[in-house]
C-alpha angles and dihedrals in degrees: 000000000000119000111264110253099154133037128199117201121202119185112202136185118177093337102141091127094054115025094077092065093048092050091046091056089051091052088057097056115140100219140113092213120109108241137173131205121221114195115195110207099205094206094293120190095205135058098287094121092047094051091048093047087058088074099056090102091052099043139033089248144157129193114208130176127234114189096189103092121227141074095260092053095047094047093046092050093050093048089050090053096043118106102196128106087224115043121197126196132204135150136255092249095051131093119208127210120254091249094044097114095041094049091050098044091057090071092059091064082088105075091209092064110097101168144012139190134186150201127290139195135189129217104174097076126070140213124007094351092060092044094048095047095046096046111027109031091085093048095047100040114018103041096046091049091050091047098044101034103021093241141056121253113253115253114214097222095050116032143103130204137195105244096222092056092042090057093045094054094049100253130241116346103245090204095060121091094179136031091020089137095052090044089054093048092056090058100036094054090072093067100051148313125329114205139195108235101208096189097043093098134180138174114219139179119278093192092125086066098050089100089055139293095264091051092050094046093047090057089062096037091053090055092047089060093046096047105037102032108027092028091224124151110262130219123190108204117233111256101209 
């Protein structure tokens, strides 16, 4: 078995219908790097862990359980368990491209780069929601952030971080169940450059937008107001 140079962390809560596709995409990575996959079963009540365990013969993989519910807690536990010097993160409802790892790792040849994030698309919603998300999300979120702040905001289902910088900045806040990725970005940027990896592509679920694009966007905007203006703890409801 190759030495672990890279880790991929996948938090999962009741994702038995999706996690198989996510893990299959990781088993098809075109890379010569030794990498491991750490699946964090966030106290699921379905067969998530069983489906994930079925890939132990195809991937260098561990399934661990985190009883504290929440995205921040699950990601923090996975990063704590990870062995790689570069730690990637994606979600159980997300499929990564075959060159996902390779395209991401190139950015870390620059020692000043501490984190990267990349583009995403959806294919399980229809109509205007699909068109809007696949054509305008970069224009409305990525470009303004780069122009205003000098870097993009990390997106939890498509990011990678240099371990050393992750530990220095304090890592994911285990008490956050939303915006844990943005919260991390704000601390991580003090330790180096955060880049947008244009070719590090994923396809993720758009199920949060199935009730309509405005309904889905409002869920996030409401949390933005709560978290950044009223400083309240935010909780993004599960959309299963």
